[in-house]
C-alpha positions in Angstrom: 93.4 108.5 104.6 96.7 109.3 103.1 97.8 112.4 101.2 98.5 112.7 97.2 102.0 112.7 98.0 102.5 110.2 100.3 100.0 107.6 97.9 102.5 108.8 94.8 106.0 108.3 97.1 104.7 105.0 98.0 103.9 104.2 94.1 107.2 105.1 93.7 109.3 103.2 96.1 107.6 100.3 95.0 108.4 101.0 91.4 112.3 101.6 92.4 112.2 98.5 94.4 110.7 96.8 91.6 113.8 97.9 89.1 116.8 99.2 90.7 119.4 97.5 91.8 123.1 98.1 93.0 124.0 98.8 89.1 121.1 100.2 88.2 119.7 103.6 88.9 115.9 104.5 88.2 115.4 107.6 86.3 112.4 110.1 87.7 111.0 110.3 83.9 110.6 106.8 83.6 109.2 106.4 87.3 106.8 109.3 86.5 105.8 107.7 82.8 105.4 104.3 84.3 102.9 105.4 86.9 101.9 108.0 85.5 102.7 111.0 88.3 103.4 114.9 87.1 107.0 114.9 87.1 107.9 118.2 88.9 105.3 116.8 91.7 107.4 113.4 91.8 110.4 115.2 91.8 109.6 116.8 95.2 108.3 113.7 96.6 111.5 111.7 95.9 113.8 114.2 97.1 112.0 114.4 100.4 112.7 110.5 100.9 116.3 111.3 99.6 116.3 113.7 102.5 114.7 110.9 104.4 117.4 108.7 103.9 115.3 106.0 102.1 116.6 106.7 98.8 119.4 107.7 97.4 119.6 110.3 94.1 122.6 110.1 91.4 123.2 112.9 88.9 124.9 112.1 85.2 124.6 109.6 82.9 123.9 106.8 85.0 121.8 108.9 87.8 118.6 108.4 88.9 117.0 107.2 92.5 117.6 103.4 94.3 116.8 102.3 97.6 119.3 103.4 100.3 119.1 99.8 102.0 117.3 96.6 101.1 113.8 96.4 100.6 113.3 94.1 103.1 114.5 96.7 105.3 112.0 99.4 104.4 108.6 99.0 106.0 105.5 100.7 104.4 105.0 102.8 107.4 108.4 104.0 107.3 107.1 105.9 103.5 104.1 107.1 105.4 105.9 108.5 108.2 108.8 110.1 105.8 106.2 111.4 103.5 102.8 112.3 105.8 104.1 111.5 109.6 102.1 109.1 111.7 99.3 111.7 113.3 96.9 109.2 110.8 97.8 106.5 113.2 96.6 108.3 116.4 94.2 111.3 114.8 90.4 110.8 115.1 88.6 109.1 112.4 86.3 112.1 112.2 88.6 114.7 113.4 87.3 115.4 116.2 89.1 118.0 118.3 89.1 116.1 122.1 88.4 112.6 120.8 90.1 110.4 123.3 89.5 107.3 125.8 87.8 109.7 128.0 85.4 111.8 125.4 85.2 109.4 122.4 83.6 110.6 119.2 80.7 108.3 118.1 83.2 105.8 115.9 86.1 106.1 118.6 86.0 102.4 119.4 85.6 100.7 116.1 88.0 103.4 114.5 90.9 103.0 116.9 91.0 99.3 116.4 91.1 99.5 112.4 93.4 102.5 112.9 95.5 100.4 115.1 95.4 97.0 112.9 96.6 99.4 109.6 99.2 100.5 111.1 100.4 97.1 112.2 99.8 95.9 108.6 101.9 98.7 107.6 105.0 98.0 109.7 105.3 94.5 109.1 104.6 94.9 105.0 108.1 95.5 103.6 108.8 96.5 100.0 109.7 92.9 99.4 106.5 91.3 100.9 104.7 94.1 99.0 106.8 93.3 95.6 105.8 89.5 96.5 102.3 90.5 96.6 102.9 92.1 93.3 104.2 88.9 91.4 101.4 86.8 92.7 98.8 88.7 91.0 97.9 91.3 94.0 96.1 94.0 92.2 98.5 96.6 92.7 100.5 94.9 90.0 99.3 97.5 87.7 100.2 99.7 89.5 104.1 98.7 89.5 104.8 96.8 86.9 106.3 98.2 83.9 104.9 96.8 80.4 108.4 96.1 78.9 110.0 94.5 82.6 107.4 93.2 84.7 108.5 92.9 88.5 112.2 91.7 89.2 112.9 88.3 90.8 115.1 88.4 94.3 
């Protein structure tokens, strides 16, 4: 459904939300190693998230990345929009060029409902709510938890 860049961007944002603070940045190499994401590919993704003002990048010995605003104000849809755009929530499910209510594809009505539900879910879920799910044992936990650090408390 989403590009590899978007998947990696979401993983990185969850990781940064769980491991950074006002005083601590998370290094690119740490995120890449813990999430098993190619470092150069991740660097490009994170820089695009900096340009979209979802992350702040710092250089130097204490450099790295941190969220540009509180995790409870960054919604999953914000990350998707910054990387892939929102076309996924308006396009035809089987990519018919002329699919709409007047000329629907064979799955138009069902896909439209599901697509809208996913969009609504992504609009309501924040990095904080995702971190809470992770702390409560959601299967995504393996994507985010560092073997040595775990997920930080709020």
